[in-house]
C-alpha positions in Angstrom: -19.1 2.7 6.4 -21.7 2.3 8.7 -23.0 -1.0 9.8 -26.1 -0.3 8.3 -24.7 0.5 5.1 -21.5 -1.6 4.6 -21.9 -5.1 2.7 -20.3 -7.2 5.1 -21.7 -9.6 7.9 -19.4 -10.7 10.8 -19.6 -14.3 12.1 -21.8 -14.8 14.3 -24.4 -13.2 11.8 -26.7 -10.5 13.3 -29.3 -9.0 10.8 -30.2 -8.3 7.0 -26.7 -8.9 5.7 -24.9 -11.6 4.0 -21.3 -13.0 3.7 -18.0 -13.3 1.3 -14.8 -15.9 1.0 -11.9 -18.0 2.4 -8.2 -17.0 3.3 -7.2 -20.7 2.5 -7.0 -19.8 -1.2 -4.3 -17.0 -0.9 -1.3 -17.3 -2.9 2.3 -15.6 -2.9 3.1 -13.2 -5.4 5.0 -14.8 -8.3 7.1 -11.4 -8.2 10.7 -11.4 -6.7 11.0 -9.8 -3.5 10.8 -5.9 -3.9 13.7 -3.7 -3.3 13.5 -0.3 -2.1 17.0 0.7 -2.9 16.8 4.1 -4.9 17.7 3.5 -8.8 16.5 0.2 -8.9 13.4 0.0 -11.2 10.3 -2.0 -10.1 6.7 -2.2 -11.3 3.9 -1.5 -8.9 0.0 -1.7 -9.1 -2.1 0.7 -7.1 -5.5 -0.2 -5.6 -7.6 2.2 -4.0 -10.1 1.1 -1.5 -12.7 3.5 -0.3 -14.1 2.5 3.2 -14.1 3.6 6.8 -10.4 3.8 7.6 -7.2 1.6 7.9 -5.2 -0.1 10.7 -1.7 0.4 9.4 -0.4 -0.8 12.8 -1.5 -4.5 11.8 1.0 -6.9 11.0 -1.0 -8.1 7.8 0.5 -4.7 6.2 3.9 -4.7 7.6 6.8 -5.3 5.1 10.4 -5.2 5.6 11.1 -2.0 3.6 9.7 1.2 2.5 8.2 2.2 -0.9 10.8 4.1 -2.9 11.4 7.9 -2.3 10.9 8.5 -6.0 7.6 6.7 -5.9 6.2 8.9 -2.9 7.1 11.7 -4.7 5.4 11.0 -8.1 2.4 9.8 -5.7 2.2 13.3 -4.0 2.9 12.2 -0.6 3.2 15.1 1.7 3.4 13.7 5.1 5.4 10.5 6.3 4.3 8.7 9.7 6.8 6.8 11.1 4.7 4.4 13.1 5.3 3.2 16.6 6.5 -0.2 16.9 6.2 -1.0 20.6 2.8 -1.5 22.8 -0.4 -2.2 22.2 -2.6 -1.0 19.5 -4.2 1.5 21.6 -0.7 2.5 22.9 1.1 2.8 19.9 -1.7 5.1 18.4 -1.6 7.5 21.5 2.0 7.4 21.1 1.8 8.7 17.5 -0.9 11.2 17.8 1.2 14.4 17.8 3.6 13.4 15.0 1.4 11.7 12.9 -2.7 11.5 13.4 -3.1 15.1 14.9 -1.3 16.5 11.9 -3.5 15.2 9.1 -5.7 17.5 7.0 -7.8 17.0 4.1 -5.2 18.1 1.9 -2.7 15.4 2.7 -1.6 12.5 1.2 0.1 10.2 4.1 2.5 7.5 3.7 3.1 4.9 6.4 6.5 3.8 6.4 7.1 0.1 6.8 4.1 -0.6 4.9 2.7 -0.4 1.0 0.0 1.8 2.6 -1.0 5.5 1.5 -3.6 7.2 2.8 -5.9 10.4 2.4 -9.3 11.8 3.5 -12.1 11.2 0.9 -14.4 12.8 3.1 -13.4 15.8 5.5 -14.7 15.1 9.2 -15.8 11.2 8.6 -13.9 10.4 11.9 -12.2 11.9 14.7 -8.9 10.1 13.5 -8.5 10.7 10.0 -7.8 7.6 8.2 -7.5 5.6 11.0 -10.3 3.0 11.1 -12.7 4.1 13.7 -12.5 1.8 17.1 -16.7 0.9 16.6 -16.2 -0.2 13.1 -13.3 -1.9 11.3 -15.0 -2.5 7.8 -12.1 -0.8 5.8 -9.3 -3.0 7.5 -10.9 -6.0 6.5 -11.3 -4.7 2.8 -8.0 -3.7 2.5 -6.9 -6.9 4.2 -8.5 -9.0 1.2 -6.6 -7.0 -1.4 -3.5 -7.9 0.2 -4.3 -11.4 0.5 -5.0 -11.5 -3.1 -1.8 -9.4 -4.0 0.6 -9.1 -1.2 2.7 -6.5 -3.3 -0.1 -4.3 -4.0 0.2 -0.7 -3.1 -2.8 0.8 -1.5 -4.3 4.1 -1.7 -6.7 4.1 1.2 -9.5 6.8 0.8 -11.5 7.3 4.0 -15.1 8.2 3.5 -17.7 7.8 0.7 -16.6 10.8 -1.2 -13.0 9.1 -1.9 -14.1 7.8 -4.9 -13.9 11.0 -6.7 -10.2 11.6 -5.2 -9.2 8.3 -6.3 -10.7 8.6 -9.7 -8.4 11.9 -10.4 -5.4 10.4 -9.0 -3.3 9.6 -11.9 -1.5 6.9 -10.5 -4.3 4.7 -9.4 -5.1 1.4 -11.3 -8.1 0.1 -9.5 -10.7 1.4 -7.4 -12.6 -0.9 -4.9 -16.2 0.0 -3.2 -18.1 -2.0 -0.9 -20.8 0.1 0.1 -24.6 0.7 -0.6 -28.0 0.4 0.5 -29.2 -2.7 1.8 -31.5 -4.5 -1.2 -29.8 -2.3 -3.7 -32.7 0.3 -3.8 -32.3 2.1 -7.0 -31.1 5.5 -6.1 -28.0 7.2 -7.5 -24.7 7.0 -5.6 -21.4 7.1 -6.8 -22.0 6.2 -10.7 -20.7 9.6 -11.8 -17.3 9.0 -10.2 -16.6 5.7 -11.2 -17.7 6.4 -14.9 -15.1 9.1 -14.6 -12.8 6.8 -13.0 -13.2 4.0 -15.7 -14.2 5.9 -19.1 -12.3 8.9 -18.5 -9.3 8.0 -16.4 -9.0 4.2 -17.9 -9.0 2.8 -14.3 -10.6 -0.4 -13.3 -13.8 -0.4 -10.6 -14.7 -3.5 -8.7 -18.1 -2.9 -6.9 -19.9 -5.1 -4.4 -23.6 -6.2 -5.4 -25.9 -6.6 -2.4 -25.9 -9.0 0.3 -29.5 -10.1 -0.9 -30.8 -11.8 -3.6 -31.7 -8.3 -5.3 -30.7 -7.8 -9.0 -27.2 -6.1 -9.6 -28.3 -4.2 -12.2 -29.9 -0.9 -10.5 -27.2 -0.9 -7.7 -25.0 2.2 -8.1 -22.0 0.5 -6.8 -21.9 -2.5 -9.0 -24.8 -2.2 -11.7 -23.5 0.5 -13.9 -21.9 -1.0 -17.2 -18.6 0.4 -16.5 -18.4 -1.3 -13.1 -17.6 -5.3 -12.5 -20.3 -6.2 -10.3 -19.3 -8.8 -7.7 -21.6 -11.3 -5.8 -20.6 -14.0 -3.3 -19.2 -17.7 -3.6 -17.8 -19.5 -0.7 -14.8 -21.2 -1.7 -13.9 -22.8 1.4 -10.3 -23.9 0.5 -11.6 -25.8 -2.8 -12.5 -24.6 -6.3 -16.4 -24.8 -5.7 -18.3 -25.2 -2.9 -21.6 -23.1 -2.2 -23.5 -20.6 -4.3 -24.6 -17.8 -1.8 -28.2 -15.9 -2.5 -26.4 -12.5 -3.2 -26.6 -10.1 -6.0 -28.5 -11.7 -8.8 -27.2 -11.2 -12.3 -23.6 -10.1 -11.3 -20.7 -10.0 -13.6 -18.6 -12.4 -11.7 -18.7 -14.0 -8.1 -15.6 -14.3 -5.6 -14.8 -15.5 -2.1 -17.6 -15.1 0.6 -16.1 -15.7 3.8 -12.7 -14.6 4.6 -10.3 -14.6 8.0 -9.3 -10.9 7.9 -7.2 -8.4 10.2 -8.9 -6.6 13.2 -9.2 -2.9 13.1 -8.0 -2.7 16.6 -5.4 -4.8 17.3 -1.6 -5.6 16.2 -1.9 -9.3 15.1 -5.6 -10.3 15.5 -8.1 -11.6 12.6 -11.7 -12.6 12.5 -14.0 -14.5 10.3 -16.1 -11.9 8.2 -18.4 -12.3 5.4 -20.0 -10.5 2.4 -19.5 -9.2 -0.8 -17.9 -6.4 1.0 -14.8 -8.8 0.9 -15.3 -10.6 -2.2 -14.9 -7.3 -4.2 -11.4 -6.1 -2.8 -10.2 -9.8 -3.1 -11.2 -9.5 -7.1 -9.4 -6.2 -7.0 -6.4 -7.6 -5.5 -6.1 -10.2 -8.3 -6.6 -7.8 -11.1 -3.6 -5.7 -9.5 -1.3 -8.7 -9.6 -2.3 -9.3 -13.3 -1.2 -5.6 -14.1 1.7 -5.8 -11.9 3.3 -8.9 -13.2 2.4 -7.6 -16.7 4.2 -4.4 -16.2 7.0 -6.4 -15.0 7.0 -8.6 -18.2 7.1 -5.3 -20.4 9.4 -2.9 -18.3 6.5 -1.0 -17.4 7.6 1.0 -14.4 4.5 3.5 -14.5 1.3 3.5 -12.5 -2.2 4.3 -13.7 -3.6 4.5 -17.2 -1.3 6.3 -19.6 -2.6 7.1 -22.9 -5.7 4.9 -22.4 -3.8 1.9 -21.1 -2.9 0.2 -17.9 0.1 -1.3 -19.1 2.3 0.6 -21.4 5.3 -1.3 -21.9 7.9 -1.7 -24.9 5.7 -2.3 -27.9 2.8 -3.6 -25.6 -0.2 -1.7 -24.1 -3.3 -3.1 -22.5 -6.5 -1.1 -21.7 -8.9 -1.5 -18.8 -11.3 -3.3 -21.0 -8.9 -5.8 -22.2 -8.3 -6.7 -19.0 -11.7 -7.0 -17.9 -12.3 -9.0 -20.8 -9.8 -11.6 -20.1 -11.0 -11.9 -16.5 -14.4 -12.5 -18.1 -12.8 -15.5 -20.2 -10.7 -16.9 -17.6 -13.4 -17.1 -14.6 -14.8 -20.7 -14.1 -18.1 -22.5 -13.4 -17.6 -25.0 -10.5 -18.8 -28.4 -10.9 -21.9 -29.5 -9.2 -20.1 -32.5 -7.6 -18.1 -30.0 -5.7 -21.0 -28.8 -3.7 -20.7 -29.2 0.3 -24.2 -28.7 1.9 -22.1 -28.6 5.4 -20.2 -25.7 4.2 -22.8 -23.2 4.4 -22.1 -20.3 6.6 -23.4 -17.2 7.9 -26.9 -15.7 7.1 -27.6 -17.2 3.9 -27.8 -21.0 4.7 -29.6 -21.7 1.6 -26.7 -22.0 -0.4 -26.9 -23.9 -3.4 -24.9 -26.1 -5.8 -23.8 -24.0 -9.2 -26.0 -25.9 -11.7 -24.4 -27.6 -14.6 -27.1 -26.3 -17.0 -26.7 -22.4 -17.4 -24.7 -21.7 -14.7 -23.8 -18.3 -15.8 -27.8 -17.6 -14.5 -26.2 -17.7 -10.9 -22.4 -16.7 -11.4 -22.5 -14.0 -14.1 -19.3 -14.8 -16.0 -17.8 -17.3 -13.3 -15.5 -17.3 -10.2 -12.8 -15.2 -10.1 -9.9 -16.3 -7.6 -6.1 -16.0 -7.4 -6.0 -19.4 -9.3 -6.8 -17.7 -12.8 -4.2 -15.1 -12.3 -1.6 -16.8 -14.7 -4.3 -17.6 -17.3 -5.4 -14.2 -17.5 -1.7 -12.9 -17.7 -0.8 -15.7 -20.5 -4.0 -14.4 -22.7 -3.0 -10.8 -22.5 0.8 -11.4 -23.1 -0.2 -13.6 -26.2 1.4 -16.7 -24.6 -1.9 -18.8 -24.4 -4.8 -17.1 -25.7 -8.2 -17.7 -24.1 -11.2 -18.8 -25.8 -14.8 -16.8 -25.5 -17.2 -18.6 -23.3 -19.9 -20.9 -25.2 -22.6 -19.0 -27.0 -25.4 -19.4 -24.7 -23.3 -17.9 -22.1 -22.0 -15.1 -24.1 -25.5 -13.9 -25.3 -27.1 -14.3 -21.6 -24.2 -12.0 -20.4 -24.5 -9.6 -23.3 -28.3 -9.4 -22.6 -27.4 -8.2 -18.9 -25.1 -5.8 -20.1 -27.8 -4.3 -22.5 -29.9 -4.1 -19.2 -27.4 -2.2 -17.4 -26.5 0.1 -20.2 -30.3 0.9 -20.5 -30.8 1.5 -16.7 -27.6 3.7 -16.4 
């Protein structure tokens, strides 16, 4: 998305925007190494970032296998691109133009061999080279990198352009849609809410949406405010559970990692520090996709997307998008005030504050969501170790915020 519209900030920071979480806390997926041999069943989870484009050449997205042909056929892939493995980023892009980039049309669903990335155009004419991240942007590559850091096994269905939300919503194999764009200040104008409502309430998917990078309330934000969306604001982990609460997205559902070290859009192996709710949001999508993937593995569910209203539809076992969201709310945590480090402030928001021990939910919503809570969510949903509700004051406060969101939308 254009720099004036995306919810990110680069370091050093320039204007208006603010910042999103650290790569230090990334985890390895507990699932076993994926095999691509035909006939071997494996559970997947599909996350659909809707953004500027993707750099499938980056090492961050490379895997030593390809997705099974049966999965690609079911997904509706119309074109497979065998990407060049020699030369600089620019040389590889040019080498692949005739066989890949110049062949892509709006009607294509493209698989990039050697990755778990499938891409399509959500908005025709968004860029000169369909699906590929624009040379003077890079937002979408970093967003997708944040998903992969939280769940290295996630299958990505990347949609280039704002209108990709509807295409992702309509695809039956998508589990989670993640969006990190919107007007600065959460100006109360309509945006993508009709498409996200269709995705969540009709198609049974999960939508993670970025609250603004200012202290404006998230309630009226078209990306993170609707009650069916999970609105996400920024919290700086900085390698520990609980450092700095940033001034972004007042009254969110949850907060997640604010400053991260993510892949470049125009190189093979370069990374950069970048910040904003733009990256806290896809990180959360990655956490939830790992939950879905592991529960599918446990229940021999080899499908993808919501079926009969359930995202997990295994043997004598089903779980809906609402149940996953509710479990996430219970599993999220409130950092201790003693963990606050005033020297850890980064980016435009140098007024980061500790999470108060009194009514912390007024700052964090339900709390922090990061990969450390994945197992707790899984064991809550599979019944091994059910989670308790938050205390009465927190539940009452968050219910009041939801009432306001429902009234607005």
